[in-house]
C-alpha positions in Angstrom: 14.0 -12.6 0.2 12.3 -11.0 -2.8 8.9 -12.1 -3.9 7.1 -11.7 -7.3 3.6 -11.8 -5.8 1.7 -11.7 -2.5 0.8 -15.3 -2.9 4.5 -16.2 -3.1 5.2 -14.3 0.1 2.3 -16.0 1.9 3.4 -19.4 0.8 6.8 -19.0 2.4 6.9 -21.0 5.6 9.7 -18.8 6.9 7.3 -15.8 7.1 5.5 -15.6 10.4 3.9 -12.2 10.2 3.2 -9.4 7.7 2.6 -5.7 7.7 -0.1 -4.6 5.2 0.2 -1.0 4.0 -1.8 -1.1 0.8 -4.5 1.3 -0.4 -7.5 1.3 2.0 -9.8 -0.8 -0.1 -7.3 -3.7 -0.2 -6.7 -3.8 3.6 -9.5 -6.3 4.2 -8.9 -8.7 1.3 -5.1 -8.8 1.9 -5.6 -9.3 5.6 -7.9 -12.2 5.0 -5.4 -13.8 2.6 -2.6 -13.5 5.1 -4.7 -14.9 8.0 -5.9 -17.8 5.9 -2.2 -18.5 5.1 -1.5 -18.6 8.9 0.3 -15.3 9.2 0.0 -12.8 12.0 -1.1 -9.4 10.6 -0.4 -5.8 11.5 -2.5 -3.7 9.1 -2.4 0.0 8.4 -5.6 1.8 9.5 -8.4 1.3 8.9 -8.6 -2.5 9.3 -11.4 -2.5 6.7 -13.9 -0.1 5.1 -17.0 -2.1 6.1 -17.9 -3.2 9.7 -19.0 -6.6 8.6 -15.7 -7.2 6.9 -13.8 -6.1 10.0 -15.9 -8.4 12.2 -15.1 -11.3 9.8 -11.4 -10.6 10.0 -11.4 -10.5 13.8 -13.4 -13.7 14.0 -11.0 -15.4 11.5 -7.9 -14.3 13.4 -9.4 -15.5 16.7 -10.4 -18.9 15.2 -6.8 -19.4 13.9 -5.1 -18.1 17.1 -3.4 -15.3 15.1 -2.5 -11.8 16.2 -4.4 -9.2 14.2 -3.7 -5.6 15.1 -4.4 -2.2 13.4 -1.8 0.5 13.3 -3.6 3.0 15.4 -0.6 4.9 16.7 -2.5 7.0 19.2 -3.1 3.9 21.3 0.1 4.8 23.2 -0.3 8.6 23.4 0.7 10.1 26.8 -2.5 12.3 26.9 -4.8 9.3 26.9 -5.0 8.9 30.7 -6.4 12.4 31.3 -8.8 12.6 28.3 -11.8 11.0 30.0 -12.5 14.1 32.2 -13.2 16.5 29.3 -15.4 17.1 26.3 -13.1 17.1 23.3 -12.5 19.1 20.1 -10.0 17.4 17.8 -8.7 19.3 14.8 -6.6 17.5 12.2 -5.2 19.4 9.2 -2.5 18.6 6.7 -1.4 18.4 3.1 -3.3 16.2 0.7 -1.4 13.2 -0.6 -0.1 13.3 -4.1 -1.0 9.7 -4.5 -4.4 8.5 -5.7 -7.3 10.6 -4.4 -8.0 9.8 -0.7 -11.1 10.0 1.4 -10.1 12.1 4.4 -12.6 10.4 6.6 -10.9 7.0 6.1 -7.3 8.4 5.7 -7.2 10.5 8.9 -10.4 9.7 10.7 -9.1 6.5 12.3 -6.6 8.6 14.4 -9.0 11.0 16.2 -11.8 8.4 16.3 -9.6 5.8 17.9 -8.3 8.4 20.4 -11.9 9.1 21.3 -12.9 5.4 21.6 -9.8 4.8 23.7 -11.5 6.5 26.7 -15.1 5.5 25.9 -14.2 1.8 26.0 -17.6 0.0 25.7 -19.8 3.0 25.9 -22.2 3.5 23.0 -21.4 6.3 20.6 -24.0 8.3 18.7 -23.3 10.3 15.6 -25.1 13.6 16.1 -23.8 15.4 13.0 -21.5 14.5 10.1 -21.1 16.9 7.2 -18.4 17.3 4.6 -17.2 19.3 1.7 -14.5 18.5 -0.9 -11.7 18.9 1.5 -13.3 18.8 5.0 -15.2 16.7 7.5 -17.0 17.9 10.6 -18.3 15.3 13.0 -20.0 15.5 16.4 -20.2 12.4 18.6 -22.0 11.9 21.9 -21.6 9.2 24.5 -23.5 9.8 27.8 -22.6 13.2 29.1 -19.4 13.4 27.0 -19.2 15.0 23.5 -16.5 15.0 21.0 -16.2 17.2 17.9 -13.8 16.2 15.2 -12.8 18.6 12.4 -10.5 17.4 9.6 -9.2 19.3 6.5 -6.7 19.2 3.7 -4.7 22.3 3.1 -2.0 23.0 5.6 1.6 22.6 4.7 2.3 20.4 7.6 0.1 17.8 9.4 -1.2 18.9 12.8 -3.5 17.5 15.4 -4.8 19.7 18.1 -6.8 18.5 21.1 -9.0 21.0 23.0 -10.4 20.1 26.4 -13.6 21.9 27.5 -12.7 24.8 25.3 -9.9 25.9 27.7 -6.9 23.6 27.5 -5.3 23.0 24.2 -2.5 20.6 23.2 -0.8 19.9 19.9 -0.7 16.1 20.0 2.1 15.9 17.4 4.3 18.1 19.6 4.1 16.3 22.9 7.2 14.2 23.6 6.5 10.5 23.3 8.1 7.3 22.0 8.0 7.0 18.2 4.3 5.9 17.8 4.8 3.3 15.0 7.7 1.7 16.9 5.5 1.3 20.0 2.8 -0.3 17.8 5.3 -2.7 16.3 6.7 -3.6 19.8 3.2 -4.3 21.0 2.5 -6.5 17.9 5.7 -8.5 18.4 5.1 -8.9 22.1 1.7 -10.3 21.4 3.1 -12.8 19.0 5.8 -13.9 21.5 3.2 -14.3 24.3 0.7 -16.0 22.0 -1.8 -13.3 22.8 -4.4 -13.4 20.0 -7.1 -11.4 21.9 -9.3 -9.5 19.5 -8.4 -5.9 18.3 -11.6 -4.4 19.7 -10.3 -0.8 19.2 -9.6 -1.4 15.5 -13.0 -3.0 15.0 -14.9 -0.3 16.8 -13.1 2.4 14.9 -14.3 0.9 11.6 -17.8 0.7 13.0 -17.9 4.4 14.0 -16.4 5.5 10.7 -18.9 3.6 8.7 -21.8 5.0 10.8 -20.4 8.4 10.2 -20.1 8.0 6.5 -23.7 6.6 6.3 -25.0 9.4 8.4 -23.4 12.0 6.2 -24.6 10.6 2.9 -28.1 10.0 4.2 -28.6 13.7 5.2 -29.7 16.4 2.7 -26.4 18.3 3.0 -24.2 15.2 3.0 
């Protein structure tokens, strides 16, 4: 069916679930609208651009027994089982979008940050350094004895994510054979709907929290 507005789509009782892929600042309000209309939601990363907004969305979905998941495609990456044993250096470079100007921290940051949080689980994360220029971000996180450095930049012709373990082992995460990431995210989303599994998306929520803390740290520093 074709719809002339978001409200018309959400009013359609035949629609059980929606995928939200709007500009970042609209993720939270559109997700809230969908959840209040009783729809399960798969939302493009990040879930929101403010931690309190993300908390409210998770609470709303839980209260209404709805599945709310963030499209964090590296949830299913085959490297994740071996990552806990190494300090990390994650480098992500790629072409700038020709669409409206994007903030690289919120455009790409959810991928390496969620990859890091996937192995830290409930461990606290401290932002040791966050600095940025017009086209780059450099961030250093620490959790216990583990440290993670994330560098992101616009500029390369093709997107590339490299993962370095302890400065010795290096992997191109985009080159390692794996199932199509978005397909795996969609399968997981549908499986949760079928199984009535409305458990909170803690990874999506924590990713927003770390990104917001990173942003605040950068703009609070003299060089931010």
